[in-house]
C-alpha positions in Angstrom: 0.0 0.0 0.2 1.1 3.2 -0.8 0.4 6.5 1.3 -1.4 9.5 -0.4 -2.2 13.1 0.9 -5.2 14.9 -0.2 -6.1 18.3 0.2 -9.9 19.4 -0.5 -11.9 22.7 -1.1 -15.3 22.5 -0.9 -17.1 24.4 -3.7 -18.5 27.5 -2.4 -22.5 26.9 -1.4 -21.7 23.4 -0.8 -22.7 23.5 2.8 -25.9 25.5 4.4 -25.3 24.2 8.1 -22.9 22.2 10.1 -25.6 19.1 9.8 -25.2 19.4 5.9 -21.4 19.0 6.5 -21.8 15.8 8.4 -24.2 14.3 5.9 -21.9 15.1 3.4 -19.1 13.4 4.7 -20.8 10.4 5.4 -22.1 10.1 1.9 -18.8 10.7 0.7 -16.9 8.0 2.9 -19.8 5.4 2.4 -19.3 6.0 -1.8 -15.4 5.6 -1.3 -15.9 2.5 0.8 -18.1 0.8 -1.9 -16.3 1.9 -4.6 -12.6 1.5 -3.4 -13.0 -1.0 -0.4 -8.9 -1.8 -0.5 -8.4 2.1 0.6 -7.3 2.7 4.3 -8.3 6.1 5.8 -5.4 6.9 8.0 -6.2 10.5 9.2 -8.5 13.4 8.7 -8.3 16.8 9.3 -10.4 20.0 9.2 -8.0 22.9 8.4 -7.9 26.7 8.3 -6.6 28.3 5.1 -7.6 27.9 1.5 -8.4 24.1 1.7 -11.1 22.6 4.2 -9.8 19.3 4.7 -6.5 17.4 4.7 -6.6 13.9 4.3 -3.9 10.8 4.7 -5.0 7.4 3.3 -3.4 4.4 1.9 -4.0 2.9 -1.5 -2.8 -0.1 -3.6 -1.8 2.3 -6.5 -2.1 5.8 -8.1 -4.9 4.7 -10.0 -7.1 3.9 -6.8 -6.1 7.0 -5.2 -7.1 9.0 -8.5 -10.5 7.2 -8.1 -10.8 8.4 -4.6 -10.2 12.1 -5.5 -12.4 12.0 -8.3 -15.2 10.6 -6.0 -14.5 13.5 -3.6 -14.6 16.0 -6.6 -17.7 14.9 -8.1 -19.7 13.5 -4.8 -18.5 15.9 -2.7 -18.4 19.1 -4.6 -14.8 19.7 -4.0 -11.9 20.7 -5.5 -8.8 18.1 -4.8 -5.0 17.7 -4.7 -3.2 14.4 -4.1 0.3 14.0 -3.6 2.3 10.8 -2.6 2.8 7.2 -3.9 5.6 5.6 -4.4 8.8 6.3 -2.2 6.8 8.9 0.5 7.9 7.1 3.6 6.6 9.6 6.0 3.9 7.5 7.5 
């Protein structure tokens, strides 16, 4: 398994309330688990600044990491950046 870091920025107007955020998170994670069951989530942090979340996860390959980012982008209404892959031995 390779380790990846993903930064996500929610699209403006995606959330109307904290409850909406909680519902969106659950729906996105359920979709990732069903589509990419081999992915292991390591950490999820809400952050301040230009991004809303920093996620650390493990995936068997870059193609699977790309699927995770695509699911977050489309289903979660977010812009994502993914870093990592082979040789990233920080975790």
